[in-house]
N, C-alpha and C positions, 0 to 999 in steps of 0.2 A: 935101230941107231936113232939117237935123239937129233933133232934138227938144231943146228948151231945157232939158229937165229932166235929160237925161243928163249924165253927168260927162265931162270931157275929161282924159284921163291925161297929155296934154301940158303940163297946168298953165296953159293960156292961158285956160280958162274956169272960173269957179267959180260954180255956180248960187246964186242968192238963195234959191230955194224949190225943194224937191223933193217929190215926192207920198210920202205915208206908204205903205210897202209893205204890201200885203194878205197876204203870206205871207213869213215869214222875215225876217232882218235887212235893213236898207236897204243899197244898194250903196256909198253914200259913207261913212258913220260907222260902220256895223256894227251898230247898235243895233236892239233889237226894238221891235215896235209898242207893246207893254206899257210897255216903258222910256220911250218918248216920252210916252205918256199919263201915267206916273208922275212924269216930270220936269216936265211941263207943270203938273200938279196941285200940284207943290211950288213952282211959280213959277220954276223954273231955266231953262225954255226957252218958246219961243213956237211954238204951232201955229195955223194958220189955216185956217179951214173955208170952202170955196167951195161954195155951193148957191143955186139959184133960190129967191126968195122963196116960202114956203109948202111947199117940199119938205122931206122928212124926211132925204133922202139927198143926198150930194154928195161932195166930195173933201176930204181933209185934206192940207194942205201943211205941210211942217217948214221953219221959218225957220232957214236954215243959218247965218246970222250969230249967232243966239242959241245954236245948239248949239256953234259955234266958241268963243263967249265962254265957255260953260260949260265946254268941255274945257280951254281956257286957265287957267280959275280952278283947275280940279281939278290940272292939271299944276304951277301955281305952289304950291298948298298942299302938294302931294307934294314938291316941291323944298324947301319951307321946312321941312317935317318931317324930310327927310333931313338937311338941314344942322344942325338942332336935335339930331337924334339922334346925329350923328357927335361931338358934344360936345367935340371937341379944343380948339376956341377958338384954334387956331393957324392963321394964313393961310398959304398956300404962297407 
């Protein structure tokens, strides 16, 4: 049985949540563990903590949709900056 947190390179399956990598960048978005914590602290993305009541340790899951929204927002802002910096004002 396929692990639901693995990515499918065929594009048929986009995970809703992926586990936060213990080491190195995650295999889906390529961001580091500290980047995820910083983005969560800034309110840019959502992390979900899964643990049994009373336990100190558990798993941290990345909400992939929140990361996709964040990346789309960044791409849109960069596109807008590029359009504004071209400054020609003439449409092709």
